C-alpha positions, 0 to 999 in steps of 0.5 A: 500500500502506497508503494509509490511513496516508499517501498521495501526496495527503497528501505533496503537502499536506505539501510545500506546507505546508513550502513555504508556511512556507519550512521544510525537512526532512531525515531520518536513517533506519536500518531504512527504508533511505532509503525516507523520502527516496525518498518525499519526492523522488518529487514534483517540486519537493521540492528546495525543502523537502529538502536531503538525508538520511542512511541511518545503518544501522550504529552506527558511522555513527550515532555518527561522522556524526550524533553519536549518543552512544556511551553511548546506543548501548551502554546502550539499543541502536540501537532506542531513543528515546534514539538516535532523539532523537540522530538527529533532532538530528544530522541537523538540524545536518548538513543545516541543516534546520528539521525532521527525521524519524528511524527505527530499528527491526527490520524483520525477519525477523532481529534480534529480541530478547525485548524488541524483536520484529520490527516494533518501530520507533522513530519520531521527529520534531523541529525546529530549536528542540529540540521532539521527539516520539519513540515506539515502534511495532509493525508487522506484516508482512514486511520491506518492509511494516514499512518502508513502514508505518514510513515512512508513519507517520513522515510522518503523525506529522510532519504533525501535529507540524508543524501544532502547531508552526505554532500556537505 
């Protein structure tokens, strides 16, 4: 499903690139609920590039475990670029990783607001050196479809981000 965004072959290429460059990746997930970590570990040998991850579904866990700033949660809400930036930084520190992916969003069918409808997902990628790319996406479909699109889009964005950081 949604193989046009990202597929197993692309995941193999991503993991090979990380392995060849001796880099590791982690993730901090909210709306994707561990799907990103699951997709990484579907391939044998993923322990070479993946130390672990966190599903920080509640705001309390976001704050206490990966140091998402309370002010960002209160002022912008969990589904915000500010919170996802904090999730990236916190997960990189927690798992001593070179790179991180982070997601926070509204997979539905409940939880929507006027400004953040179902399908709104903030996806971020970041590196240990502080480079980050965070943006808001809007996906269509049921809960599972939103989660899959968010996870696969995060990998697609990460692959582009990673290749650019290698060129630096």
